[in-house]
C-alpha positions in Angstrom: 119.4 124.4 133.9 118.8 122.2 130.9 117.1 118.8 130.4 116.8 118.8 126.6 119.1 120.6 124.0 118.8 120.3 120.2 121.6 121.9 118.2 122.6 122.2 114.5 126.3 121.7 113.9 128.2 124.0 111.7 131.9 124.2 110.9 133.5 127.6 110.8 135.7 126.6 107.8 133.8 124.0 105.8 133.9 122.9 102.2 131.1 121.1 100.4 133.0 117.8 100.5 130.5 116.1 98.2 127.3 116.6 100.1 125.6 118.6 97.3 126.5 115.9 94.7 125.2 113.2 97.0 121.9 115.0 97.3 121.8 115.6 93.5 122.5 112.0 92.7 119.8 110.8 95.2 117.2 113.2 93.7 118.0 112.2 90.1 118.1 108.5 90.8 114.7 108.8 92.6 113.1 110.4 89.6 114.7 107.9 87.2 113.6 104.9 89.3 110.0 106.1 89.3 110.0 106.8 85.5 111.7 103.4 84.8 109.0 101.5 86.7 106.3 103.2 84.6 108.2 102.7 81.4 108.5 98.9 82.2 104.8 98.6 82.7 104.1 100.2 79.3 103.1 97.4 76.9 103.2 99.2 73.5 106.2 101.5 73.4 106.2 103.8 70.4 109.3 105.4 68.8 108.7 108.8 70.5 108.7 107.4 74.1 111.6 105.1 73.4 113.7 108.1 72.0 112.8 110.3 75.0 113.7 107.4 77.4 117.1 106.9 75.7 117.8 110.7 75.7 117.0 110.9 79.4 119.2 108.0 80.3 122.1 109.5 78.3 121.8 112.8 80.0 121.7 111.1 83.4 124.8 109.1 82.7 126.6 112.2 81.5 125.8 114.4 84.5 126.0 111.8 87.2 129.8 111.9 87.5 131.7 113.6 90.3 133.9 115.6 87.9 131.1 117.0 85.9 131.9 120.7 85.5 128.4 121.9 86.5 128.7 120.5 90.0 131.4 123.0 91.0 129.0 125.6 92.4 125.4 125.6 93.7 124.3 128.0 90.9 125.6 125.9 88.0 124.3 122.8 89.7 120.8 124.3 90.0 120.8 125.2 86.3 121.9 121.7 85.2 119.2 120.1 87.4 116.6 122.5 86.0 117.5 121.4 82.4 117.4 117.7 83.4 114.1 118.0 85.0 112.5 119.8 82.1 113.7 116.9 79.8 112.3 114.4 82.4 109.0 116.3 82.5 108.5 115.8 78.7 109.3 112.1 79.0 107.1 111.5 82.0 104.1 113.4 80.4 104.3 111.3 77.1 104.8 108.1 79.2 101.7 108.8 81.3 99.7 109.7 78.2 100.5 106.3 76.7 99.7 104.5 79.9 96.4 106.3 80.2 95.5 105.2 76.6 96.5 101.6 77.4 94.5 101.6 80.6 91.5 103.2 78.9 91.4 100.4 76.2 91.8 97.8 78.9 88.9 99.2 80.9 86.7 99.7 77.9 87.3 96.0 76.9 86.3 95.0 80.5 83.1 97.1 80.2 82.2 95.4 76.9 82.9 91.9 78.4 80.8 92.8 81.5 78.0 94.0 79.3 78.1 90.7 77.3 77.9 88.7 80.5 75.0 90.9 81.8 73.0 90.4 78.6 73.6 86.6 78.5 72.6 86.4 82.2 69.4 88.4 81.5 68.5 86.2 78.6 68.7 83.1 80.9 67.3 84.6 84.1 64.3 86.1 82.2 63.7 82.7 80.6 64.2 83.9 77.1 66.8 81.2 76.4 68.1 78.3 78.3 71.8 77.6 79.1 71.6 74.5 76.9 70.2 76.4 73.9 72.5 76.1 70.9 72.3 79.9 70.3 73.4 80.6 73.9 76.3 78.1 73.6 77.3 79.8 70.3 77.4 83.2 72.1 79.7 81.7 74.7 82.0 80.2 72.1 82.1 83.6 70.3 83.3 85.3 73.6 86.0 82.7 74.0 87.2 83.0 70.4 87.3 86.8 70.5 89.4 86.7 73.6 92.2 85.1 71.6 92.5 87.9 69.1 95.9 89.5 69.5 95.1 93.0 68.4 93.2 94.8 71.2 91.3 97.2 68.9 90.0 94.2 66.9 88.8 92.5 70.1 87.0 95.6 71.3 85.3 96.2 67.9 84.3 92.5 67.8 83.0 92.6 71.4 80.9 95.7 70.5 79.4 93.9 67.5 78.6 90.9 69.6 76.9 93.1 72.2 74.7 94.5 69.4 73.8 90.9 68.3 73.0 89.7 71.9 71.1 92.9 72.7 69.0 92.5 69.5 68.2 89.0 70.6 67.3 90.1 74.1 64.9 92.9 73.1 63.4 90.8 70.3 62.6 88.2 73.0 61.1 90.9 75.2 58.8 92.1 72.5 58.0 88.5 71.6 57.2 87.8 75.2 54.7 90.6 75.3 52.9 89.1 72.2 53.2 85.6 73.8 51.6 86.7 77.1 48.7 88.2 75.2 48.1 84.9 73.4 48.3 83.0 76.8 45.7 85.4 78.3 43.4 84.8 75.3 43.9 81.0 75.7 43.0 81.2 79.4 39.8 83.1 78.5 38.9 80.5 75.9 39.5 77.7 78.4 37.3 79.4 81.0 34.5 80.0 78.5 34.6 76.4 77.4 34.2 75.3 81.0 30.7 77.0 81.0 29.5 74.8 78.2 27.9 71.4 78.6 31.1 69.4 78.9 31.2 65.7 79.6 33.2 64.4 82.6 36.1 63.0 80.4 36.3 66.2 78.4 36.2 68.2 81.6 39.2 66.3 82.9 41.0 67.1 79.6 40.1 70.8 79.9 41.5 70.9 83.5 44.7 69.3 82.3 45.0 71.8 79.5 44.4 74.7 82.0 47.1 73.4 84.3 49.5 73.2 81.4 48.6 76.8 80.3 49.3 78.0 83.9 52.8 76.5 83.9 53.9 77.9 80.5 55.9 80.7 82.1 58.1 78.1 83.8 59.5 76.8 80.6 63.1 78.3 80.5 63.2 78.9 76.8 61.0 81.3 74.8 61.0 79.2 71.6 60.0 76.1 73.5 57.3 78.1 75.2 56.0 79.2 71.8 55.9 75.6 70.6 54.1 74.4 73.7 51.6 77.3 73.4 50.9 76.4 69.8 50.2 72.8 70.8 47.9 73.8 73.6 46.0 76.1 71.3 45.5 73.2 68.9 44.4 70.9 71.6 42.0 73.4 73.1 40.5 74.2 69.7 40.0 70.5 69.0 38.3 70.1 72.4 36.1 73.1 71.8 35.0 71.8 68.4 34.2 68.3 69.8 32.1 69.8 72.7 30.3 72.1 70.2 29.7 69.2 67.7 31.7 71.0 65.0 34.2 69.3 62.7 37.7 70.3 63.8 40.1 71.9 61.4 43.8 72.3 62.4 45.0 75.9 62.9 48.1 75.5 60.8 46.7 77.2 57.8 44.9 79.9 59.7 46.8 83.2 59.8 47.1 84.8 63.3 46.9 88.6 63.6 50.5 89.7 64.3 51.7 93.2 65.4 53.2 95.5 62.7 56.6 93.9 62.0 58.2 97.2 60.9 57.1 99.0 64.0 58.4 96.2 66.2 61.7 96.3 64.4 61.9 100.0 65.0 61.2 99.5 68.8 63.9 96.8 69.0 66.4 99.0 67.2 65.5 101.8 69.6 66.1 99.6 72.7 69.4 98.2 71.4 70.6 101.7 70.6 69.7 102.9 74.1 71.5 99.9 75.7 74.8 100.7 73.8 74.6 104.5 74.2 73.9 104.2 78.0 76.9 101.8 78.4 79.4 104.1 76.7 78.0 107.3 78.2 78.3 105.8 81.7 81.8 104.7 80.9 82.9 108.2 80.0 80.9 109.7 82.9 82.7 107.4 85.3 86.1 108.2 83.9 85.5 111.9 84.3 84.5 111.4 87.9 87.7 109.2 88.5 90.1 111.7 87.0 88.4 114.8 88.3 89.8 114.3 91.9 89.7 118.1 92.4 85.9 118.1 91.5 86.2 120.9 89.0 84.5 119.2 86.1 82.2 116.3 87.1 79.8 118.6 88.9 78.9 120.1 85.5 77.6 116.8 84.3 74.4 115.1 85.4 74.1 111.3 85.6 73.5 109.6 82.3 69.9 110.2 81.3 68.3 106.7 80.7 64.7 107.9 80.2 65.2 110.0 77.1 65.4 109.6 73.3 68.4 108.0 71.5 69.2 111.3 69.9 69.5 113.1 73.2 71.4 110.3 74.8 73.8 110.2 71.8 74.4 113.9 72.3 75.1 113.4 76.0 77.5 110.6 75.1 79.4 112.7 72.6 79.7 115.6 75.1 81.0 113.3 77.8 83.5 111.7 75.4 84.7 115.2 74.4 85.0 116.3 78.0 86.8 113.1 78.9 89.2 113.7 76.1 90.0 117.2 77.2 90.4 116.1 80.8 92.6 113.3 79.8 95.0 115.7 78.0 95.4 117.6 81.3 96.0 114.5 83.5 99.6 113.7 82.5 101.0 117.2 83.2 98.9 117.5 86.3 100.2 114.1 87.5 103.8 115.1 87.0 103.3 118.4 88.8 101.5 116.7 91.8 104.1 113.9 92.1 107.0 116.4 92.2 105.2 118.7 94.6 104.3 115.8 96.9 108.0 114.9 97.2 109.0 118.5 97.8 106.3 119.1 100.4 107.2 115.9 102.3 110.9 116.9 102.4 110.2 120.6 103.3 107.7 119.6 106.1 110.7 118.2 108.0 112.7 121.4 107.7 111.9 124.1 110.3 113.5 126.8 108.1 111.5 126.1 105.0 108.3 127.9 106.0 107.8 130.2 103.0 108.9 127.7 100.4 106.7 125.0 102.0 103.7 127.3 101.9 104.2 128.1 98.3 104.5 124.4 97.4 101.4 123.5 99.4 99.4 126.3 97.6 100.4 125.0 94.2 99.8 121.4 95.3 96.1 122.2 96.1 95.6 124.3 93.0 93.1 122.5 90.8 94.8 123.9 87.7 98.6 123.9 88.3 101.0 124.6 85.5 104.5 123.4 84.7 105.9 126.9 84.7 104.7 127.3 88.3 106.2 124.0 89.2 109.5 125.1 87.6 109.6 128.1 89.9 109.0 126.1 93.0 111.4 123.4 91.9 114.1 126.0 91.1 113.7 127.5 94.6 113.7 124.1 96.2 116.9 123.0 94.4 118.6 126.3 95.2 117.6 126.0 98.9 118.8 122.5 99.4 122.0 122.9 97.3 122.9 125.8 99.5 121.9 123.8 102.6 123.8 120.7 101.6 126.9 122.7 100.7 127.0 123.6 104.4 126.0 120.2 105.8 128.5 117.7 107.2 129.8 114.6 105.6 130.2 111.3 107.5 133.9 112.1 107.9 133.2 115.5 109.3 130.5 114.1 111.6 133.0 111.6 112.9 135.5 114.4 113.7 132.8 116.5 115.4 131.5 113.6 117.5 135.0 112.6 118.6 135.7 116.2 119.6 132.5 116.4 121.6 133.2 113.2 123.4 136.8 114.2 124.2 135.7 117.5 125.5 133.1 115.9 127.7 135.7 113.5 129.1 137.7 116.5 130.0 134.8 117.7 132.2 134.6 114.3 134.0 132.1 112.6 131.8 132.6 108.9 130.9 131.9 107.2 127.6 131.3 103.5 127.7 133.8 101.8 125.2 132.0 100.3 122.2 132.9 99.5 118.6 131.3 101.9 116.1 132.4 101.7 112.5 130.3 104.7 111.5 129.7 107.2 114.3 127.0 109.2 112.4 124.9 106.1 111.7 125.4 104.9 115.3 124.1 108.2 116.7 121.2 108.1 114.2 120.1 104.6 115.1 119.9 105.3 118.8 121.1 107.3 121.7 124.7 106.9 123.0 125.0 107.1 126.8 127.6 109.4 128.3 127.8 109.1 132.1 127.5 112.4 134.0 129.9 113.3 136.9 126.7 113.5 139.0 125.8 110.0 140.3 122.8 108.3 138.8 122.6 110.7 135.8 123.6 110.3 132.1 123.5 112.4 129.0 121.9 110.6 126.0 123.3 111.9 122.7 121.7 111.2 119.3 121.2 112.6 115.8 117.6 113.3 114.7 116.3 113.0 111.1 117.1 116.7 110.6 120.8 116.0 111.2 120.6 117.9 114.5 122.5 116.8 117.6 120.2 116.0 120.6 121.4 116.1 124.2 118.9 114.6 126.7 119.6 114.5 130.4 118.2 111.3 132.0 118.1 109.8 135.5 119.3 106.2 135.9 117.9 103.9 138.6 119.5 100.6 139.5 116.4 98.7 140.3 112.8 98.4 139.2 111.3 99.6 142.6 110.7 103.1 141.4 107.8 103.7 143.7 110.2 103.5 146.7 112.1 106.7 145.6 111.4 110.0 147.4 109.8 112.5 145.0 111.2 115.5 146.8 114.7 114.1 146.8 114.4 113.3 143.1 113.4 116.9 142.4 116.4 118.2 144.2 118.7 115.7 142.5 117.3 116.6 139.1 117.9 120.3 139.7 121.5 119.7 140.8 122.2 117.4 137.8 120.6 119.8 135.4 122.6 122.8 136.8 125.9 120.8 136.4 125.0 119.8 132.9 124.0 123.3 131.9 127.3 124.7 133.2 129.3 122.0 131.5 127.4 122.4 128.2 128.3 126.1 128.1 132.0 125.4 128.7 131.8 122.6 126.1 130.3 125.0 123.6 133.1 127.5 124.1 135.8 124.8 123.9 134.5 123.4 120.6 134.2 126.9 119.1 138.0 127.1 119.4 138.1 123.9 117.2 135.8 125.7 114.6 132.8 123.6 115.7 129.7 125.8 116.2 126.5 124.9 118.1 123.4 126.6 116.6 120.7 126.0 119.2 117.4 125.0 117.8 115.7 124.0 121.1 116.6 124.3 124.8 114.3 123.2 127.6 114.6 123.2 131.3 113.3 120.4 133.6 110.1 122.3 134.3 109.3 122.3 130.5 110.6 118.9 129.7 110.9 116.6 132.8 114.1 114.6 133.1 113.3 111.1 131.9 113.9 108.2 134.4 115.4 105.0 132.9 116.5 101.7 134.3 119.5 99.7 133.2 116.9 97.3 131.7 115.5 100.2 129.6 119.0 101.0 128.2 119.8 97.3 127.5 116.6 96.9 125.6 117.0 100.2 123.8 113.6 101.5 125.1 115.3 104.9 125.5 115.9 105.3 121.8 113.7 108.0 120.3 
């Protein structure tokens, strides 16, 4: 008794009939299509990649003809494909290298622009400069002007120089702010000590006003304006102090103020600017290593960028990261080509129940963190040989039509009925959905389809006329199922023998009885709405 049968069809006397060539063309066109898409996205095409592209196209046009001598046998076909894919590997590796370089320059440019934005925002948010300050507006104009430069390398070098200028301005302001805050603290102390003297009521009001202005100095959104205001308050407080003390006031303009060592301050500023630039570039290379090291074989050897260190050590870390990134970047194109080919091979083999050993080998290489092209060549050679041999035995659309017609005619001879319908391509019709063949047993049909593996599937189903399924007797259904299954199993065996005489062989891949796979129950509504299609 049988409820589900899956068979592979073979012809006792079969020629290739173009199936191998069809598979070869599909495989080559798939590779070319993928490579062409990458080639079209490449902005700057050098002579080498253009030459490799032209050579690959010429080879493809030459070999993709039905009468090409190499396609006469699976062995010569395999060798020709191997030579083509080696040529394609070289082209794809060079292409990916150029795309990586273009992408790297684009990303580096974005990092520089982001750093410029960050520094300008910090200048404004920390009240070192206002958004209306001419210097700030000039920085903005510089960014816009640099973005119009056509040569990318010039833009990047100019952005880097601008970063250095803005960072110098930022850290100069930070050091100036430290000195300015000290002067403000001193001025607050002077104002507080003046308050303890014998101050008249009008002068006391002036003092309180000055103290209030001193307290709001930090709210002025521009460091230069804050300096000017502080200088004015210092002058006013000095004049008030002299008047209260009865001393003639002298302006502070000619009095020199003790300033920090300018050379030492310049050195500190240069140190901070250097750390800013080195950290930015080191983090860029560290991030790129982490992005490309998807097998986690390299990035674990590198700690996060050390920000609390000396410029010399940070520069050394940056150089090491740049060197490691360069070495990793050299491996990526070849590794990408290998992974892409293996991914396609694994996906195809995973649908083939006979490809166990070859699938295992492809999976092992796919997960290898250090795959090599020669290893891929071995897998690819075995894969091509396997499928060329398989395709040489597979059926064409014309052969499938002959097989299906023979099966349906043989079933008619056993009392089965096929509902008349127009089908221009029998193979496609059986692939899209199940075709119903009415069984001699009342209320039962055999649904026939072709699965993705090009295997013929026979499924015995029970057809009920109405939707009141709950009213059916389960015991009677079980008896009817057993009878229908027994009839179908007997007829299938006879059908198999009859077709063998016509050189059509059934190679059984799966055979289940109703206890293992229950007979599915369908209504006419199910069939009309194609809910039975698997």
